[in-house]
N, C-alpha and C positions, 0 to 999 in steps of 0.2 A: 504494500500500500504506500502511495506517495505521501511524503510529509507535507504539511501545510505550506512550508516555504518553497518546496520543489513544485508544488501545485501552482503557486502564485507565479512561478517563472514561465509557465505555459502561456503563450500569446493570447489565446482565447479567454483564459481565466483573467489574465492581466487586463485585457480590454474591458471585460465585464466589471471587474473590481474598480478599475480606474474611472469608469463612467459613473458607477454608484457613488464613489467618493467625490467626483465632480458635482453630482447633483446635491450631495450633502453640503459641500462647500458653498455652492450657489444659493441653496436654501438659507444657510446661516447668514450669508451676505445680504440676502433679501430681507431677512428678519432683523437686521442690524442697521443702526443709523450711523453713517460715516461722514465725518467732516474732512474736507480736503483743504490743505494749506499749500499755497503757491502752485496749484495745478495749472492755472492759466499760463504761468510762465513756461511750463513744459509744452502745453498745447501750442502756444504762440511760436515757440522755437521750431516745433515739428512742422508747422504750417509753412515755414520757409523752405521746406524740402530737404533740410539737413538732418542727419541721423544723430542719435545719442547712444551712449553706453550706460545702461541702467545697472546700478549695483544696490544690493540690499542684503541684510543678514539672512542667513539660511533659516533662522527661527521664525522669520516674519513673512514667509512665502504665502501664507493663507490670506493676508490682507492686501498686499501691494498690487495684485492684478487689477483691482477695481479702479486704480488711479489712471490706468493707461487708456487713452482715447482709442476706441475700437477701429476707427477708419484708417489708422496708421499701422502697417504691419510691423511685427516685432518677433525676434527669435530669441530663444534661450539656449544655453549650453547645458546639456545633461549627460551624465555618464551612461555607458552601455551596461553597467552593472544593473542587476535586477531592480534595486531601489531607484536608481537613476532613471531607468526606463519607465517605471511606474509613475514617478513624478512627472516625467516628460509627457506621458499620455494624459495625465490630469491637466497639465498646463496647456496641452494642445486643445482640450475641450474649453479651457478658459480663454482661448484666443492667442496663446503664445506658441509659435511654431517651434519644432524641435531641431536643434543643431547638435547632434550627438557626438560625444567624444569617443574615441576608440579604446580608451583606458579608463581606469577608476580615477585617475588624476585629471580632473576637468581642465579644459583649455590648455592641455600640455602637448598635444600632438600637432605635427606640422599640418596635417589635413584640416584639423579644426581651426587652427590659426589662420590658414589660407582662406577657409570659408568665412570666418568671422570678418577678416579684413575686406574680403570681396563684398560682403553684405554692406558694411559700413561705407565703402567707397562708391557703392551703387545707390546710396541714400537710404538704406534700410537699417533701422535701429536693432540693437541686440542687447542682451543683458545676462548677468550671472551673479551668483552669490560668492563673494570673494573669500568667504570662510568655509565654503563647501568643497567637496562633499563630506569631508572627514574632520574639519576643524583644524586648530582649536577655535572655539566659538568666538565670534566677534573679533576675529583677527584676520587681517588681509594677508593671505598665505601665498599670493602670487603677484608678480609684477606685470602679468599679462594685460590687465586693463589699462595700465599706464602706457605700455608699448603700443596697444591698439589705438589709444587716443593720440599718441605721438605720431603714429604712421598715417592715421586717417584724418586727423583734425577734429574728430568728433569729441564733444565734451563728455566727461564722466558725470552722471547725474545720480547722486545717492537718494534713496527713498527710505523714509523712516515710518514706522507704524506701531501702533499699540491699541489696546482696547480695555474697557473697564471690567469686563467679565470674561476671564480666561482660565485655562488650565495649562500649567507648564508640564511638559513631558519630562521624564527622567532620561532624556537622550543627551548626547554630547553637546547639542546646541541649545538645550532647554527650549524645545519647540513650543511655540505659543499657539494653543488651540483656542480659537475664539468661540464663545458660547452664543447661542441664539439670544436675540433681544439685547445685544450689547451696544454700547456707544463706542465707536472706534475712530481713530484719527490716522490719516495718511498724509505725510508731508513730503513735498519735493524740496530737496536740499539745494544748496548753492552749486552751480555748475563748476566743474573743475576741468580746465583746459591744460593739456600738456604740450608745451612748445616743441616744434619739430627738431629743434637743436638742443633739447634737454639732455643733459648727461645722466649717467647712472646715479651719481650723487644727487642730482636734482630730483630724479624720480624717487629715490629713497626718502627724501625730505617730504615730497608730496604725499607719498604713501603713508608715512608716519603721521602726518597731519590729518589726512583723510580718515585713517583708522581712529584717531583720537576723537575727531569730530563726530564720526558715526557712532562710536561708543557713548559719548557724552549726550548726543541728541536722543539716542534710544533710551538711555537712563532717564533723561529729562521727561520724555513722553510717558514712560512707564510710571514715574512718580506722579505725574499730572493725572494719569488715569487710575492711580491707586493700586497698581499691580507690580510694583518694582520688587524684583528678587535678585540677589547677587548670583553671578554665574557659578 
């Protein structure tokens, strides 16, 4: 008899489960009141025909899809590991197309890097969780987003999210499950541009600052919503 984990790896089962989870997420979103901060800034920029690189913490994936304007295509990077494929399928239902990595280390292969840059240079936005898929939580573990920004000219746009009725999972990222009838907030952060002549030292400074800002802003929103917990 197949174990539950092995059963979930079968495509047909994964398709069914991912669709059910999508429906649950959409229902919770519909039964929750969301406030958007600085969303117009993102929409106005996208209207110029230029792409952005969206980044947000792995633990807040349930909330951030609502902020994205549906008429603009966007891709996400997901691992081909079973967990990554499942998340990718759910996101596909939520309107984010899949750009799969060929390894567990997201955004690490030449194929994915090429596809990502090709999308950005064609005017299509893309995003990823800079602390995923394995953490450490709320830590930018890759330089990829800064190199993508440097090469394409697309700004990095951090998203922050929280809600007042949540359950934290005991996972590596302390995943935030939003409960029905919650009040949530999704904020578009300041755009970060990486100059085409930026050195590695420049990138490391930008990386360190962005990580600090993303951590501080997440903590600030969690405290505002009354759900702050230390990692």
